[in-house]
N, C-alpha and C positions, 0 to 999 in steps of 0.2 A: 720731206720738208719738216724742219724743226718747228716746235710748238710756237715759239715767239714769232717766227716768220709766218706761220700759218695764221695766227691771230691777226697779225698786221694785214695780211692779204685779204682775209675775210672781212675785217673791219673796213678796209678801203672799199671793198666790193659793196658792202651794205650801205656805206656812206654815199656812194655813187647812186645807189638805188633809192636814196631818200629815207632810209630806215633810221628812226630815232634811236639814240643810245647805241650806236653801231658796235662799239667795242664790247659793251656789256652783252649784247645779243650774240656776238661772235663767240665770246668766252663761254657763255652758258650753252650755246649750241655744241661747241666742241666738248664741253664737260658731259653733255648728254650722250654724245657718241661714245665717249670713253668711259661712261658710267662712273663718274667721280664728281666731287664737288668742284665748283668753278676754280678756286685757287689751287686745287691739286693738279690741274693740268700742267702747271709750270714745273712740277716735280718730275715730269716725264722728260727723259733725255733722248730717247730714240724716236725716229720718225714714225708717223702713223703708217700702219700697213695699208696696202692698196684697197683692201675690202672696207676698212674704216673710212678712207678717203672717198670711196664711192658712196657710202651712206651719207657722209657729210655733204658731199656735192648735191645729192638728191634733196636733202633737207634744206640746204642753203638756197636752192632754187625756189623752194616754196616760200621762203622768207623774202627773196628777191621779188617775188610776185605779189608781196604785200600781206601774206598770211601771218597772223600774230605768232610770235615765238611759242607762246603757251599752247596753242593748238598744234604747232609743229612737233613739239616734244611730248605733248599729251598730258601735261600735268603742271601744277603750280604749288609752291609751298604756301600754306596759310596757317599761321600760328603753330608751326611745327607739324602740321598735317599735310601729307601729300594728297592733293585734290586733283582728281582726273578732270581734264578740260577737253571739250570738243564743241563744235558749233551748236550743240543742243542747248547751251546756256552761256550766259555772260561769263567772261573771265573774272575771277575774283581779283579785287584791287586791294592794295595796302590800306587804303582809307577804311575799308570795311573791317579790318582788324581792330581799328579804333572803336567802331560800333560794338563789336563783341566785347571789348574792354569795358565800355560803358555799362553794358548789360551785366557783366560779371561784378562790377563795382557796386551794383545795386543788389543787395542780398535778400530783399523782401519779396521773393517770388519762388514758386516751386512748380508752376504749370505754365509753360511758355509756348506760344505759337509763332513760328517763323513763316511769314507771308511772302510768297515769291521766292522760294528757296533756291531755285536755280541749280547750281552744283551741289547745294547742301552745305557749303562751307560754314555758314553762320551756325546752323543748328548742330553740326558735327563738332565744331569747336566748343560750343556751349555744353553739349552732352558729354564731351570728354572731361570737362572741368567741373561739371555739376551732375555727377552720377545720381545724386539724390532727387533730382527734379524730373518732371514729366514733360515730354516734348511732342509737339505736332508740327509737321512740315507741310506746307501747302504750295502747290504751283498749278497754274491753269493749264500748262502744256504737259501732256503725258510724257513726251520725250525728255523734258527737263526733269520731271519727277523721277523717271527711271535712272537718269544720270546721277541724281542725288542718292538714290537707293544703292546704286553701284558703289558710290563712294562710301556710303554708310556700311555696306557689306564688307568692303575692303578693311575698314577700321573696326569691325566687330560691333557696330552700333545700330544695325538695321532694326533689330527687335526692340531697341530702346525708344524708338521714335514711331509715332503714328503718322501715316502718310495719306494725304488727301489731295485728289485732283479737284480743284475748287477755284472759284473766282473770289479772291480776297477772303472775307469772313462770312460770306453768304452761308446761311444755314446753321451757324453756330448759335448755341443757346445763350441767352443773356447770363452774364456773370459766370461764364464757363472757363475763364482763365484769368491769371493775375499778371501776365506780361505778354506783350505783343512786340515783335521786332520785325522790321522790314527794310530791305533795300530794293525798293520798287523802281520801275522805269520813271525817270524824272526829266527827260529831255524833251523839249518841244519839237514837234514834227519838223518845222523849218530849220531848227538847229541841228537835228539829226541829219538832215540832208547835207550839212556843211561839215560833218565830222570827218576825220582823216579816213582815207579808204581802208586802212588796216582795221579800223573799228566798224565803219559803216558797211563795208562790203563783206565782212566775215562774221561779226558777232550778230546774233539774232535781233532784228529790229524790234520785236515784241519785248525784248529785255531792256531796251533803251528808250523807245519812243512812247511817251505817255499820252500824246495828243497835242492839240493846238497850243496849250499853255505850259505843258510839262508838269502841271500840278494835279491833273485829273485823278490819277489813281491814289496819290497820297491823300487828297481831300476825301475821297470816298472811303478809304481805309480808316482815316482818323474819325470820321463820323460813325462808322460801324463799331469801332473799338470803344466808343463811349458807352455802348450798351453791352458789348461782349466782355469787357473787362469788369472785374469785381470793383467795388468802391476801393479807392487807393491803389488800384492796379496801375502798372507802368506801361507806357508806350515809348518805343525807341525807333527813331527813323534816321535813315541816311538820305541826303538830298544833294542837289546841285549847289555849286559854290556861290551862286548868285540868288539863291532862293531863301536865305535865312529869314529875312523880314516877312516874306510871304508865308513861310511855314509858321512863324510866331503868330501872325495875325489869324491864320486858319485855326490853330490850336486854341488861341485865346477866344475866338468867336464861338467855338464849340464848347467852351466852359472848362477846359483843362486847367490844372493848377501846376505851380512850380515848373513853368516852362523854361528850359535851359537850352540855349543854342551853343554848341561846342565847335571848336575849330580843329581842322586837321593839322598835320605837321607843317604845312605851308602857310598856316595862319588863316585859312579860308573857312568860312562857315560850312559845316559838313554834317553835323549830327544834332538831332533834337531829342531831348528826354523830357517826359512830362508825366503827370500823375492824374489819374481819373479821380474826380471829386469823391469824397467819402460819404456824401449824403445827396 
């Protein structure tokens, strides 16, 4: 079967299975099997050999069953880094690249803690672009932390980062860092139950579900960071599209300064940046 016909066939199959963005998923899956970039599949003029078709069929079956593409192919691109993905951690989203951009745009830090590191995508992207800084990556789950270390090892950054199995900032000394970044679980439990099966049934609940309100972990971290950050230190948060006002009120109540709520590419509230008071 020629490539164009193959793409059309798999796209139709995925559409019938209710897969979002069926053509994109089909193209990226075929590119994974062919070990090339998605657009490069159309340069191929000969049919796929039987062994490649067998592999493709096996992987397509997993997507038919609702497993996310990123888990099926085993990796995702994040700011030019290949990040290994599996059910030990949340799949990195494009919105989180904007969070990294906000951190990089703030130059006044050299000692950063990434809380809830998951795959390690945030801290690895930052460590790659800020080799002068010191980094600590935290996760409560040993399996997630090991996945992050595997990714760090792959990119030659494991020794650049301190790794801690920890609940948020528990045990950190006052004034021990000048930047904290976090993409914590921010979905309320009832909302988690209504997520699409591809997310709810495959990605870890602990990486999505914060509790009854969806604000529990963010509120706890923000309170801890008031002490852990040096005066003038920065806090960077990613949150749900409908939480901007609640995040602003939380940070304002805690006494943070220069609170800014930033939007994602869809124009939705997504990122907060704020400064610890200097006195």
